[in-house]
Structure formats: C-alpha cells, structure tokens
C-alpha positions as CSV (number, residue, x, y, z in Angstrom):
1,M,-139.1,0.6,-54.8
2,I,-139.8,-1.7,-57.9
3,P,-140.0,0.3,-61.1
4,S,-143.5,0.3,-62.9
5,P,-144.0,-1.3,-66.0
6,A,-144.8,2.3,-67.4
7,N,-141.4,3.7,-66.2
8,L,-139.3,0.7,-67.5
9,F,-141.1,1.2,-71.0
10,L,-140.1,4.9,-71.0
11,D,-136.5,3.9,-69.9
12,S,-136.2,1.2,-72.8
13,T,-138.0,3.7,-75.2
14,T,-135.3,6.5,-74.1
15,K,-132.4,4.3,-74.6
16,W,-133.8,3.6,-77.7
17,A,-134.1,6.9,-79.1
18,A,-130.5,7.5,-77.8
19,I,-129.2,4.7,-80.2
20,Q,-130.8,6.7,-83.1
21,F,-128.3,9.3,-82.5
22,N,-125.8,7.4,-83.8
23,K,-127.4,7.0,-86.9
24,L,-127.6,10.9,-87.7
25,S,-125.0,12.9,-90.0
26,A,-122.8,15.6,-88.0
27,N,-124.9,18.1,-90.1
28,N,-128.3,17.0,-89.1
29,P,-130.2,19.7,-86.8
30,I,-130.6,17.6,-84.0
31,I,-126.6,17.0,-83.6
32,Q,-126.5,20.6,-83.8
33,W,-128.0,21.0,-80.4
34,L,-126.0,18.6,-78.7
35,P,-122.2,19.3,-77.3
36,K,-119.7,20.1,-79.6
37,R,-118.1,16.7,-79.5
38,W,-121.2,15.0,-81.5
39,R,-119.8,17.2,-84.1
40,A,-116.6,16.2,-86.5
41,N,-113.3,18.0,-85.0
42,N,-115.6,19.5,-82.5
43,N,-116.9,22.1,-84.8
44,P,-119.3,24.4,-83.8
45,P,-123.1,24.1,-84.7
46,Q,-124.1,24.8,-88.1
47,L,-127.4,26.8,-88.7
48,A,-128.7,26.3,-85.5
49,P,-132.1,27.3,-84.5
50,P,-132.2,30.4,-83.0
51,L,-132.4,30.1,-79.1
52,P,-134.7,31.6,-76.8
53,S,-133.8,34.8,-75.0
54,L,-134.8,34.7,-71.4
55,P,-134.2,36.7,-68.4
56,A,-131.1,35.1,-66.2
57,S,-133.7,34.7,-63.3
58,Q,-135.7,32.5,-65.5
59,C,-133.2,30.3,-66.8
60,K,-133.7,27.4,-64.4
61,S,-131.5,24.6,-65.9
62,N,-129.0,24.3,-68.8
63,T,-130.3,20.7,-69.9
64,T,-132.6,19.9,-72.0
65,Q,-135.0,16.9,-72.7
66,L,-132.7,16.2,-75.8
67,L,-129.5,16.3,-73.5
68,Q,-131.2,14.1,-71.1
69,V,-131.9,11.6,-73.8
70,A,-128.3,12.1,-75.2
71,K,-127.1,10.8,-72.0
72,N,-127.6,7.2,-72.9
73,T,-125.6,7.1,-75.7
74,S,-122.2,8.4,-76.4
75,P,-120.6,10.1,-80.1
76,L,-117.5,7.4,-79.6
77,N,-119.8,4.6,-80.4
78,K,-119.7,2.8,-83.7
79,Q,-121.5,5.2,-86.2
80,I,-124.5,3.4,-87.9
81,F,-125.6,4.1,-91.6
82,P,-129.3,3.5,-92.6
83,F,-128.4,4.2,-96.4
84,L,-124.5,3.0,-96.3
85,L,-125.0,1.6,-100.0
86,S,-126.7,2.7,-103.0
87,P,-130.1,1.3,-104.3
88,W,-128.2,0.1,-107.7
89,R,-125.3,-1.6,-106.2
90,Y,-124.2,-4.9,-106.7
91,I,-126.3,-7.4,-104.7
92,L,-123.5,-10.4,-103.6
93,T,-126.3,-13.1,-104.6
94,E,-125.9,-11.7,-108.1
95,F,-122.4,-13.7,-108.4
96,G,-123.9,-17.0,-108.2
97,N,-121.7,-19.9,-107.0
98,R,-118.7,-17.5,-107.5
99,L,-119.7,-16.2,-103.8
100,C,-120.9,-18.8,-101.4
101,L,-121.5,-19.0,-97.7
102,L,-121.6,-22.7,-97.1
103,N,-123.7,-24.2,-94.3
104,K,-122.4,-25.4,-91.1
105,P,-122.3,-29.4,-91.1
106,V,-124.8,-30.9,-89.3
107,G,-123.4,-33.8,-86.5
108,N,-121.1,-33.6,-83.6
109,K,-117.6,-31.4,-84.0
110,D,-115.7,-34.7,-84.3
111,K,-117.4,-35.5,-87.6
112,A,-117.2,-32.0,-88.7
113,A,-113.7,-32.1,-88.4
114,Q,-113.0,-35.3,-90.3
115,L,-115.4,-33.9,-93.2
116,H,-113.3,-30.8,-93.3
117,C,-109.7,-32.6,-93.3
118,N,-111.1,-34.7,-96.2
119,Q,-112.2,-31.4,-97.9
120,L,-109.2,-29.6,-97.3
121,R,-106.6,-32.6,-98.9
122,K,-109.0,-31.8,-102.0
123,L,-108.4,-28.2,-101.9
124,Q,-104.6,-28.4,-101.1
125,A,-103.9,-30.6,-104.2
126,N,-105.3,-27.7,-106.9
127,R,-102.7,-25.1,-106.9
128,S,-105.5,-22.4,-107.9
129,N,-106.9,-22.5,-104.4
130,I,-105.4,-20.5,-101.6
131,I,-107.0,-21.4,-98.3
132,V,-107.2,-18.4,-95.4
133,Y,-107.8,-19.5,-91.6
134,T,-108.8,-16.7,-89.5
135,D,-109.6,-15.9,-85.6
136,G,-110.6,-13.3,-82.9
137,L,-109.5,-13.5,-79.4
138,Q,-110.0,-12.1,-76.2
139,K,-107.1,-12.2,-73.3
140,H,-108.1,-11.1,-70.1
141,T,-105.3,-9.3,-67.7
142,H,-104.9,-8.0,-64.3
143,H,-107.5,-6.1,-62.5
144,H,-110.0,-7.8,-65.4
145,F,-108.7,-5.6,-68.2
146,Q,-109.4,-7.2,-71.6
147,R,-107.6,-7.0,-74.8
148,V,-108.6,-8.0,-78.1
149,G,-106.8,-9.2,-81.3
150,S,-107.1,-10.7,-84.9
151,G,-105.1,-13.2,-87.1
152,A,-105.1,-15.1,-90.1
153,V,-103.3,-17.1,-91.9
154,G,-102.9,-18.5,-95.6
155,F,-102.0,-21.7,-97.5
156,I,-101.4,-22.7,-100.9
157,G,-100.7,-26.2,-100.9
158,N,-99.4,-27.3,-97.6
159,Q,-96.9,-24.4,-97.6
160,E,-97.8,-21.3,-95.3
161,T,-97.8,-17.9,-97.7
162,F,-98.7,-15.3,-95.4
163,T,-100.1,-14.1,-91.7
164,A,-101.9,-11.2,-90.7
165,Q,-102.5,-9.9,-87.3
166,L,-104.1,-6.6,-85.9
167,G,-104.4,-5.7,-82.2
168,L,-107.8,-4.4,-81.2
169,G,-107.1,-3.0,-77.5
170,G,-109.2,-3.1,-74.9
171,K,-112.7,-1.2,-76.2
172,T,-113.6,-3.9,-78.2
173,E,-115.3,-7.2,-78.2
174,V,-114.0,-10.7,-79.2
175,Y,-117.1,-10.7,-82.1
176,D,-115.7,-7.5,-83.9
177,A,-112.1,-9.6,-83.6
178,E,-113.7,-12.4,-85.5
179,L,-115.2,-9.9,-88.4
180,T,-111.8,-8.3,-88.5
181,G,-110.1,-11.4,-89.0
182,I,-112.3,-12.1,-91.9
183,L,-111.5,-9.0,-93.4
184,I,-107.8,-8.8,-92.8
185,G,-107.8,-12.2,-94.5
186,L,-109.3,-10.9,-97.3
187,H,-107.0,-8.0,-97.6
188,H,-103.8,-10.2,-97.2
189,V,-105.1,-13.2,-99.4
190,Q,-106.1,-10.6,-102.3
191,S,-102.4,-9.3,-102.1
192,E,-100.8,-12.8,-102.3
193,A,-103.1,-13.5,-105.3
194,E,-101.6,-10.8,-107.2
195,K,-98.2,-12.6,-106.9
196,H,-99.6,-15.8,-107.8
197,P,-101.8,-15.5,-111.0
198,L,-103.0,-19.0,-111.1
199,I,-104.7,-18.2,-107.9
200,N,-108.4,-18.1,-108.8
201,H,-110.0,-19.6,-105.6
202,I,-110.4,-18.2,-102.2
203,I,-111.6,-20.0,-99.5
204,I,-112.0,-18.4,-96.0
205,Y,-112.7,-20.5,-92.8
206,S,-113.6,-19.1,-89.4
207,D,-114.9,-21.0,-86.7
208,N,-117.7,-18.4,-85.8
209,T,-121.0,-18.8,-87.6
210,S,-122.5,-15.5,-86.7
211,A,-119.3,-13.7,-87.9
212,L,-119.3,-15.7,-91.3
213,T,-122.9,-14.5,-91.5
214,T,-122.7,-10.7,-90.6
215,I,-119.8,-10.4,-92.7
216,C,-121.8,-10.9,-95.9
217,D,-125.0,-8.7,-94.5
218,L,-124.9,-5.0,-94.9
219,Q,-128.0,-4.3,-93.0
220,P,-127.5,-1.5,-89.9
221,R,-126.2,-3.4,-87.2
222,K,-123.2,-4.0,-85.3
223,G,-120.2,-4.6,-87.5
224,Q,-121.7,-2.8,-90.3
225,I,-118.6,-1.0,-91.4
226,L,-116.7,-4.3,-91.4
227,A,-119.2,-5.9,-93.3
228,Y,-118.9,-2.8,-96.0
229,D,-115.4,-2.9,-96.3
230,F,-115.4,-7.0,-96.8
231,Y,-118.2,-6.3,-99.2
232,C,-115.8,-3.8,-101.3
233,N,-112.8,-6.3,-101.5
234,A,-115.1,-9.1,-102.4
235,I,-116.9,-7.1,-105.2
236,R,-113.3,-6.1,-106.3
237,W,-111.9,-9.7,-106.4
238,L,-115.2,-11.0,-108.2
239,E,-115.0,-8.4,-111.0
240,Q,-111.2,-8.7,-111.7
241,S,-112.2,-11.9,-113.5
242,D,-115.6,-14.7,-114.2
243,T,-112.9,-17.2,-112.8
244,H,-112.6,-15.8,-109.6
245,Q,-114.4,-17.6,-106.6
246,L,-114.8,-16.6,-103.1
247,I,-115.9,-19.3,-100.4
248,L,-116.7,-18.9,-96.8
249,A,-117.1,-21.8,-94.5
250,W,-117.3,-22.5,-90.9
251,C,-114.6,-25.3,-89.7
252,P,-114.6,-26.6,-85.6
253,S,-112.0,-25.1,-83.6
254,H,-109.6,-26.8,-80.6
255,L,-109.6,-29.9,-82.8
256,N,-106.3,-30.0,-83.7
257,I,-106.8,-28.6,-87.4
258,H,-103.6,-27.0,-87.8
259,G,-104.8,-23.8,-89.6
260,N,-107.3,-23.0,-87.2
261,K,-104.5,-23.4,-84.5
262,R,-101.8,-21.0,-86.1
263,A,-104.7,-18.4,-86.6
264,N,-105.6,-18.8,-83.2
265,E,-102.1,-18.7,-82.1
266,L,-101.6,-15.2,-84.3
267,A,-105.0,-13.8,-82.8
268,K,-103.5,-14.3,-79.2
269,L,-100.4,-12.7,-80.1
270,A,-102.3,-9.5,-81.6
271,T,-103.7,-9.1,-78.2
272,D,-100.2,-7.9,-77.2
273,L,-100.2,-5.3,-79.8
274,P,-101.0,-1.5,-79.6
275,G,-104.6,-1.1,-80.4
276,E,-104.8,-0.1,-83.9
277,I,-108.8,0.8,-84.2
278,D,-109.8,3.5,-82.1
279,T,-113.5,2.5,-81.8
280,I,-116.1,1.4,-79.0
281,T,-118.9,-1.2,-79.9
282,S,-122.6,-0.3,-79.7
283,H,-125.3,-2.5,-78.9
284,V,-127.8,-1.8,-81.3
285,L,-131.5,-1.9,-79.5
286,C,-134.1,-3.2,-82.1
C-alpha cells in the first residue's frame, strides 16, 4: 500500500524531532525520560518528574511517544550545539585579508592546474610561506566494509617538512575525512611554524570545496565540532602576531600536482590505521 501524504509528513516530522534530541544537554528534562545510554557515563536521571503510579493490570506498555520518537536517532550520533560560541566571540571576517578563503578559479581543471602551479612557484620562492596539502579518502574492503582516513603534508619551498595521518575507522564518511585533513594540517603546521620563526604565512590546499567552506562556518551542522576546533586554532595563530596570515584555497585533484598526490597517498595509508575517533556521523534534517 502506498503511504498517504499525511503519513509521509508525520514520518518526516518525527525524524526531524528525533534529530533535535542530539542538540539537548544531558541535563535536559527530556533526556531524563530516555534510557540511561542517552546520559553521560550512563548516569541515572537527575530530578526526573514523578512517574504515575498505576495498578499493574493497567500498565499496557513500557513505551511512550517520546521513546518512539527517540528510536529515529541515537545518542552515538554527533552532538550538535546550537549555542557553541558566545555572541561576543571573534568573527573570522574581523581579521580581514589575514584570513582568506580563496574562490575556486573558473574554467576547466587543466587550466586550474596550470594556474595553481604558477601560484605555487611564487609561494615557494618566499621562505616565510609554509604550504600544506590535505586530503580525505574512503577505501572499500571485503564484504562492502569501508574505512576512512585523512592525510596532510607540509612544504617550505620544495622541501617536505612534515606529514600527518589519522585513521577514522569505518563509521565516518569521506566528507568528515576531508574536514579532519584540513584540521590536522593546521595543527601540525602550527607546530612546524614554532620551529621556524620566519614563517608567518600558512597556505592550506584541499581539493574539496565543500570542506573548505564548512571548516570556516560554525553554524549547527554536520562537522560543527571540527569547524570549532579549526576556529580555535586559527584564532590562536592569528592572535600571535599581526603579520600572521592564514589562506585556504582549492586545488585540482588527480592532475599530477605533487602536494595533492602526497596528501592522497597519506590519506590512503591512513585508512589502514586503527580508528582514532569513535563517532558516527549524523545527517541533520533541515
């Protein structure tokens, strides 16, 4: 039987309501009515409302409408924080051209690759620049199981100065790996910059435009916690000196760009590493 439009609407609304549970703190009264796995460390309910006392003969079921809605999500899903940052926080745009997200160049990938190589030669000639390439990759293994990994590599001039890898296991998606690649790239490049006092410009390249956009946006959405970690590290770098600059840019993939190839190789190797982040992605319903 084909479901009616009303049933489809109710099902969609119920699933949307379920996702909202992941935006609530463990102390929220609604969470107190759910099973203990929804609370941190399986703690018992705190100040739960009194339960009605009925004779055993009248207790038809142990379930409630709230529990039925909760079946459409899981406490293992990513936590979403609507008010993660205070209103008086630094806004990234306040740093002007010291923090830039460059637009993807128009035209085909071959022309974009040539333009990238021309820009790269100019950047490599300045020893105050450190250039980072990042990537995320998903590998399918036997029995349709998948594993995900992230990689990053840094260069000063033509010299490779650091590499970074992170295995994300089989519960995350390649999109999360792209975001994580940018994040670990920033983590490691900041440590590298401390060894080289002349460095004041960080340029991070990724071949995923969505990841580059999301990593700079702290709106409640998938990848919000990774974006928050990136925000904190970016602010720390920019506040260290007025000469510090952070640039994010897209680069074409699979066109023999050495840095992009190295980041892809590292991400592929990372898929064989044990998963170091125990999380399941959540698809936010808007």
